[in-house]
N, C-alpha and C positions, 0 to 999 in steps of 0.2 A: 262047856265052861259057863258058869253063872253070868247073868247079864252085868252084874257089877264088875266082874273081872274083865269082860269084853269091853265095857266102857272105859275101864282104867287103861287098858292097852291102847284104845283109840285116843284117849286124852293125852297119853304119853307121846304118841306119834304127833298129835296136833301141837303139843307144846314145843316139839323140836322144829316146827315150821315157823314159829314166832321169831322175829328178829332177836338177835342176842341181847340187845338193849332192853327188850321186854321180857325175854325168856329167863335170863339169869335172876333178876330181882324176884320174879314170881316163883321160880324154883327155890331160891334161897328162903323166901318168906313162907311159902305155903307147903312146900314139900320137905325142906330140910328143917323148918321150924325156927329159923333165925329171927331174932327180934328185928323189927323194922329199923331200929336205930343202927344195928349192925349192917343191915343192907345199905343204909345211907352211907355209913362209913366206908364200906367196900366200894361204893360207887362214887365216893368223894363228892357227895351232894347233901343238901339239907334234908332233914327228916321229912318235911312236907313234900319235897321233890321226890323222895323215894316212895312215899305213900301214894303220890299221884301216879308214879310209874307202875307200881304194883297194881293199882286199881285199873289203870288203862290196859295192862296186860291181861287182867282177869276178864275185862270186857271183850277184848279181842278173842281170847280163848272161848268165851261163851258164844260169841258170834259164830266162830268156826264150828262149834258143837251144834248150834241151832241150824246152821246151813247144811251140815253133813250127816247129822245123826237124828234118829227118832228115839226118844227115851220115854217109856211109859212108867208112870208112878202110881202107887196105890194111894188111898186116902191119907195114909200116914207119911207120904213122901218117900217111901222106899221104892227103889227101882225094881220093876217087875219084868221089864223087857227092854231090850236095846237092839237096834240094828242100824247099820249105815244106810244113808240114802244113795240112790244111784248117782253116779258121776262124781263121787267123792272118794 
């Protein structure tokens, strides 16, 4: 399996570990492509609140990725290798 696909599988698993209050807004905005205005409506919160929630979830997901995975990129930013770290 190419490194991009292995990383995608890992990220999907990590996403499921986020609390629902973080996971759903991130999933709706970044995976399903909903406008942030729609995410705010679904969460019954202000647009700025929804934007903050999405940003916070992205940060948490990135932290999980950095703790548990090693991702190698080429000079153009393309993934050349990926592997999980021990203990994750």
